[in-house]
N, C-alpha and C positions, 0 to 999 in steps of 0.2 A: 716756703711754698712758692712755686713758680707762677708765671703770669697765666698760664693755661688753667692751672688749678684754682687760682683766685677768680678767674672768669666763671668757671663752672660753679664755684661756691656762691658767687653773686647771683647767678641765674637760679640756682636751687633755693637760696634764701628768699628771693623775690617771689617765686611761685609758691613756696610754702607759706609765706606771709599772706599772700592773697587767698590761698585755700583755707588756712586755719583761722586767720583773723577776719578777713572780709566776708568769706562765705559761711563760716561757722561761728567763731567766737563772738564777733561784734554783732552778727545777725541774731544769734541765740540770746545774747545779753539784752538786746533791744526787745526781743519777743518776751522776755521775762518781765519787762517793765512797761512796755507800751502796747497799745492795741495795733491791729493790722494797718490802720491808716496812719497813726502817729509815727510808727517806726519807719515809714517811708521818708520822713523829713530828714533824719540823719543820713540815711542811705542816699537820698537825692543829693545832699551836700557832698557826700563822698564822691559821687560821680562828677559833680561840678569841679571838685578839687582835682580829680584825675585828669579831666580835660585841661584845666589850667596848668597843672604840672607838666603835662605833655607839651603844651604850647610853649612854656618857658624852656624846656629842655631842647627844643629844636634849634636854639641858639648855639648849641655845641660848646658849653662852658664846662671846663674840667671839674669844677667843684660840685656840680649837680649831683653826682653819684653819692658822695658822702652826705650831702645835705638831705637827699631823699631818704637814705637809710636812717639817719638820725630822726627825721620827721616821722617816719613810719614807727620807729621804736618808741619814741616819747608819746606819740598819739595813742598807741595801744596801751601803754602803761597808765595813761591819764584817764581813760574812760571811766573806771570805777571810782575815781576820786570824788566827783561831784555829781550826784544823781539827778540830773535834769536834762530833758531832751535838747535844750538849747546848747548846753555844754557838750552833749554828745554830738550835736551837729557840727560844732567847731572841731571836735576830735575827728569826726568823719571827714570833714573838709581837708584838714591837714594830713590825715592818713592818705586820702586820695591824691592830694598834692604830691606827697612824698612818693607814692607809687608811680604817678605820672612821670616825675623826674627820673626815677630809677629805671623804669621799663624803657622809656625812650632813649635814655643815655646808654643803657646796655646794648640795645638793638642798633643804635647809631655808631657805637664804638667797637663793635665786634671785630671788624677786620683790622683795627689798630692793635688789638690785643693778641689775636691769633691769625693764622693763615685763613684766607677766605674759604678755601676748600675744606677747612676743618670746622667751619661754623656749625654745620649740621650735627656733627658728632658731639661737639661741646654743648650745643643747645640741647640735644637729646639726652646727654648725660645729666645735665642740670635739671631738666624737666623730670627725668626718671627718678632722680633722688628725691625731688620735692613730692611727687605723687606717692612714692613708696612711704616716705615719712608721714605724709598726711593721713595715710590709711594704716599706719602702725598702731595696732589696737591699744597699747598702753597710753599712747598720745591721743588718738582719736576719741577715746571714751572719757577723756577728762572734761571738766566743767568749762563753761564759757569763760569764766574768770581765769582759769588756768591757761586756756588757749591764748588769751590776751597777754597774760604775764609772760608766757613762753615766747610768743612772737615779739613782744617788745624787747625782752632781753636778748633774743637772738639777733635782731636787727642792730641793736646797739653794739653787741659783741662783734658781729661780722663787719661792722663799719671800720674796724681796725685792720681788716685783711682784704680790702678792696683792691682790684687791679689799678695800677697807676695809669692815668690817662695822659697821653702826651698833649702838649699845647696844640690848639686847633690848627696852627699854621704848619705843624709837622706832618709829613706824609700827605699833605693836601695836594690834590691835583691843581693844575693851573686853572685860574678862573675861567679862561676861555674854553677849557675842556669840559667844564661842568654844564650840564643842561638842566634847566628846571624840570621838575617832574610833570608839571601841568596835569593834563587829563590822562596821560599815559598810564599812570598807576591806578586810575579809578577802578578798572576791572578787578585788580588784585584786592584793593580795599573793600570793594563790594562783596567779593567772595568771602573774605574773612569776616566781614560784618554778618553775612548770612549764617556762617558757621557759629559765631558767638551767639547770635540771636537764637538759633536753633538749640544750642547747648544750654543757654540760660533758661529758655522756656522748658526744656525737658527736665533740667535739674530742679527747677522750682516746682514743677508738677510732681516729680518723684518725691520730693521732700514733703509735699503736702498730703501724701497718701501713706498712711501708716503701714499698709501692707507692702507697698513697694520699698519702703525703707527697711522693713523687716527682711525681705528676701534679697536685698542688695547690700545693705550695710548692717544687718541685724546681729551678726555673730562675729567673734574673733576670726573664725575660719574664713568667713566671707571677706572680712577686711584684709586679711593676709592675701587672699586670692586677688582681690582688687588691686592691692599695692603691687604685687608681683606682675600682674597683667599690665597695669599702667606703665610700670618701669620697662618691661620688655617691649611694649608697643612704642614707647618714646625712644628707646635705643634703636629700634628698627627704623622708625621715622627719621632719626638723625642720619642713618646710613643711606636712606633712599631719597631724601628731599633734594639733595644736590643733583641727582640724576633726572628727576621728573617731578618738580614740585606741584605742577598742575594736576598730574595724576594722583598725587598724594592727597591734595585737598579735595578732589572729587571723591576719592575713596573714603576720606573722613566724613564727608557729607552722607554718603551711602550708608556708612556704618551707624552714624547718628540716627538716620531715618529708620533703618531696620530696628535698631535698639528701641527707639521711641514707639514704633508700631507694636513690637512684641511686648513691651512693658505695659501697654494698655490692656493686655489680656493676662490676668493674674495666673491662669492655669499654665500658659506657655512660659511666663517669665520666672516661674518658681525654680527652674533649673539653670538656664543659661541666658535668659533674655537680656541681662545687663552687660553681657560680654561685648557685643558689638558697640554699645554705647561707650564703654570704658576705652576700648581701642580707638574709636573715632576721636574722642576728646584728646587723647595723648598725641595722635597724629597731627591735628591742627594746632595744638599748643606749641609743638616744636616749630611749626611754621611762623607763629607769632614772633618768635625770637630771632630767627635767622633769615627770614625772607627779605627784610630791608637790605641785608648784605648780598644775598643772592640776586636780588633785582637790580640794585644800584651799584654794586661793586665798590670801586674806590672813589666814587663821586660822593664826597662827604656831605655836601649840602643836600643833595637829592636823598641820600640815605637817612639823614636826620629828619627831613621833611616827610619822607614816607613813613618813618617810625611814628612821627606825630600823628599822621592821619590814621595809621593802623590802630594805635592805642586810643586816640581820642574818639574816632568815629566807629571803627569796628569793635574795639574793646569796650569802652564805657557806654557809648550810646547803644551798641548792640545788646549789651547786658540789660540795660533799662528796658529796651523794647521786648526782650524775651520775658523778663519778670512781669512787666505790665500786661503782656498778652495773657499770661496765665491768671493774673489777678482779675482781669476784666472778663475773660471767657471761661476760666476754670478748667481749661483743657487745651490741647494742641489741635487746632482745627485741621481736618484732612486737607482743606484747601491750601494750608500753609506748606504742606509737603510738596504740592504741585508748584506753588510760587517759588519756594526756595530752590527746587530742582531747576526751574527755568532760569533763575538768577545765577546759579552756579554754572550752568551750561553757557549762558550768554557771556559770563565774565571770563571763563577759562578756555572755552573752545568755541568761540563765536562762529568759526567757519562751518562747523557742523551743527550749529544751534537749531536750524530749521528741522533737520532730519531727526535729531535726538529729542527735540521738544514736541514734535508732532504727536507721538503717543500720549504724552501727558496732556496736551491740549484737547485731544479727542476724549480722554478720560474725564477731563474737566467738564466738557459739554454733555457727554453721554451719560455720566453718572453724577448729576448735580446733587442728588440726595446725600452723597458722601460728605458734602460740606457741612451737613447738619448732624452728623453722627458724633455724639460725645465720645471722648477717648475711652471712658470707662463703661461704655454702654453694655458690653457683654456681662461684666461683673454685676452691674446694677440690675440687669434683667434677671440674672441667676439669683441675686439676692432677694428680689421681689418674690420669686417663686419659693425661696426658703421661708420668707415671711408668711406667705400663704400656707405653705405646707405645715409649718410648726404651729399654726393656729393663733398667731399674734393678734389677729383681727378680733378675737373673742374678748380681749382685755384692753386693747388700745384702739383709739379712734385716730383717724387722719382727717379731721374735719373741724376747723376752728369756726365756731359760730359767730355771727355779728353781735356778740354780747360783750359788755365791758369786761367782765371777768375773763372770758376766753382771750380777748384781744390783748389785755394787759399781760397775761402770762405767756401766750404762745405767739402773738404777732398778728398780721393782717388776716382778716377772715378769708376762708376758702370759698371760691366761687362754686355754687352748687352744680352748675352745668359742667364745669371741668371735673368736679369731684366724681360725678357719676359717669363721665365719658370713658374713664379708664376701664380696662377689662381684665379681671373683674374689678368693680369699684371696691375700695378698701375704706369705706366710711367708718367701719367698726360696728360691732354689735352693741357694746356698752363700754363705758369708760371706767374700768377698774383701775387702770394705770394711767399715766399722763398721756395727753394727746401727743402724737408723734409727727404731726404735719410739718413742724419746724425743728425736729430733733437734731438735724445736721448743723444748725446754727447754735443750738443750746448745749450740745455735748460734743466732745472731741472723740475721734476714733479710738484712742487708747482707752478712754473711760468706757466707751461702748463695749470694747472687747472684754475688759475686766468684768463689766456688769453682766455680760452674757455668760461668762464662765462661772462666776461666783457672785451673784447679785447682792447677797447680804453683806459682802465686804464693803461695798459703797453705799448701800441702802439698808441699814439695819431694820429688821422687822418687815421687810418687803415680802409680798406673797408671790413674787415672780419666781418661777422655777429656774434652775441652772441648766445651761446648755453646753457643757464642756465638750460633748461629743462632736459638736459642729466644727471644732478646731482640731480634730484629728489630722494627722499628717497625710492621710490618704485622700483627702478631698479638700475643697476650698469653700465649703458651705458657710463657715463662720466668717471668713474674710469677705465673701460675697454679700452676706447679710449686712456687715458693717459698711461696705461700700454703698449699699442701697440706703441704709439709714442715714449715712453721712450726706447723701444727696438730697434728702428731704428738707426743704426750706433753707437750703444754703444761700439763697438770695434774700433771706429775711434778717440777716445780721444787723443791717442798718436800722430796721424797724425796732428790733429788740434793744439796740443801744438807745434809741429814742425813749422807749419805755423805761429803760434803766435810769436815764438822766432826769426824768420828770416825776418818778415815783417818790412818794413821801409816806413813810410808815405812820400809822395812827398812834397817838400817845397812848400808852398802856402801862399797866403795872408790871414791873419786872419780876421775873422768876427768882426763886432763891438761887444763890450762887452755886450751891451744890448741884442743882438741877442743870444749870447752864454748863457747868464744867463737865458733867456727865454727857450732856448732849454733844459737846465738842469732842469728847473722847470717842463717842460712837460714830459720828458723822464726818468729822474733820481730821482727827488724828491719823487715820490710815494714810493720808497723803501729807498733811502738814506736821505730823509728829505730836507727841504728848505735850510738848512745850511750845507748839506752834512755830517751830523754827525751820520748817520745810524739810524735815528729815524723817518722815513717816515711813513705815515698811513698804508702802507702794510708791514712794517718791521716785525711785530709780526707773520706774516704768514710763515716766512722762518726760517729754522734751518739748519745752523747757520744764525744769523741775518745779514743783510747787513752791510758792513764795514763803519766805520767812516772814510771818505775820507780825513778829515783834520788832524786827530790825529794819526790814526792807522798806523803802519809800513806796508810796502808792501814787505812781505817776498818772494813773487814770483819773485821779480824783479832781485835778484842776483846783478850783477855788472852793470845792465842797468840803465841809467839815469831815474830819476823819470818821467819826462815828456814823454819820449819814452815809458816807461812801461804803463803809463796812456793811451797813444794813442793806444797801442796794446790791452789793456783791453777794451777800448771803441769799438774798431773795432771787436774783436773776442770774447769778454767776457772772462770768465775763463772756458775752456772746462772741462766738467765733474762736474760742480757745477751749482748752481742756477743763477750765474751771467751771463746774456745774452750779446751777442754782438749786435752791430748796423752795420751790414755788408753792408747795402745799403747807409750809409752816405758817403759823399765826404771826401777826405783827408783834405780839408779846414775846414769842420765842425769838424772833429776829432781833428785836430791840435788846433783849437780854444778852444774846451772844455778842452783838455789836458793842454794847457797853462793856462787857467783860473783856473783849479783846482790846478795846481802846484803853481800858484801865491798865492792862498788862503792858501796852506800848508806853503809856505815860510813866509807868514805874521803872522803865529801863534807864 
C-alpha cells in the first residue's frame, strides 16, 4: 500500500469513526441509558477532549497519528464495559482526545504525504468512502453496540497501516519564511464554524423528528441513495476545491440552507428535500480536511495552527452550538438563516458584503415575524386540522385543571385564558381518554404512530378507534397529526420529571403473580418481549430500542431503590422518551409489576 492510499485510508477511517461512533453509536447508546440532560455530560467531555487533542497535535509530533487511532479504538471498545455515566464521560473524553489528535495531524501533514495539488482529490476520496460506508444499509442498521465494536476494531486495525510521517524538521521551510497565521485565518475559521453550526443544528433537528428520519434514512433504498449521493458530491468537491474553495464553501452553505428550509415542510421533503442537505455536507467536509494545506501551503507551523483552530473552534465548538440551539429552541430559527448568510459573506467575500447582505438585512427588518415561525409550523397547523376533523375533541381534553390529580399525571395546569384564545379552542367535550395537553412530553412520535394505526397493540382494551388510513402514501395527514401531538407540552418534560422523582406509591396488597405476569404480557411484552429482554415484536420500530429490563442497568435511578424506580417508570414512563407511562393504573397494579420485575432481576 503506497503513501497516497494510506492517506486516503486514514481520512476515510477518521470520518467513518466520527459518523458511526460519535454521531450514532455512542449517542444512541447514551440515549438508551441516560435522559436528555444526563447524556450531555459524556458528550460535553468528548468535545473538551477534542479541543485538547487538537491543541496537542499543533505541536507537530509524528507519533500523534498512531496515538490518536489507538485512543479512538480503545475508547469505543471500552464504553459498554462499565455502565456508568462517569465512566462514559472518561471514554468520551479520550475518544475526543484521539479524534483531535488524528484530525489535526492529518490536516497538518497532508502536503508531506502527497502533492499539495492532489490534496483535494485525496480528501474527496476519503470523505466519499466514509459517507458511503456510513450509509451502507447492513452497517447503518446495526445496533449501537455493534457500531462501537466495529469502530473500535477498525481504528485499531488501521493503526497498522498509517502513513509514515517524516520528522518535523524534514521539508520544513526556513523559520524566517514562516509567518504566524494571526488573524488572517479568522475569516476561514469563522466560515467553517458557521457551516458546522448549521449542519449540527439541522442534523439534530432531523434526528428529533421521526417523520424526517423516515423520509431521509428510513429505508435501504434511501440509505443507498444517500451513500451514493454523498460519495459523488465529495468526489466532485475534491476536484473543485483547489480551483475556488471560497465558492465551494458558499455553495455548501446555500445547499444546507435550502435543504433545511425544505425539510421543515413534510410535504415537500417527501421526495427530494434531503438532497441539497446531503450534497452541502459533503462539500464542506472535504474542505475541513484539505483547506489548511490550500491556505498555508508549505508553511508547516501555520498549517498545523490553522488545523487546530479549524477543528477546535469550527469543528467541536460549532457542533456544540448547533446541538445546543436545537435543544434550547426546538427548531432552526429563521433569523439564523440570515445571520449565517451574513457571516459567510463577510468571511469569504468581504468586498461585496454590503451589496450581497443588503437584501438579507432588508428582509430581517421588513419581515420580523419570520423570526418567530417554528420550523415545523406548517405540519403542526395541518395536524391540528386533522385533530379537529377526526373528532379527537370528543374523547380527549387539552386542559389540565389546577387539581392535584391532574397536575401529578399531566404537568402544570393550563391557563384558562390561553386555552380559550386558540381558534377553535380544544378544551375537549369530555375526558374518555387521557388529557393530551402534554402528550408530546409523555409519548414519543414512534409510539404515537403505532397507537394511531393499531391502538390495541399498545393499549389492550382501549376504546380508541384505529386510523391507518391517515398514513396512506397519498397524503401526510398521519405524519402531520403526529407532529401536532408531539408539539403539545414539549416544554413540560422538566415538570414531569419532577413529578416522577417525588412520587411515592401507597402501600398496597400485591396482585397474584399470574395476574401480574398476564398484565406484563398484555401491556409490556409487545416492546420489551415475553422475557423482558428488550426483544418484543415492536422493538425494531423504536430508536433507541426498548430496554432489557432483566439485565440492563437503570442509569436514571440514581440512589433510588430499584423497585421504587421501576414503580415510578411504570406510572410515568420516562418523560421525553418513547417509554410511556401507565397513568391510570392503581398503585396495587404498579407495585405488583414493579415487585415482579425486581424479583426477576434479582434471580439473574
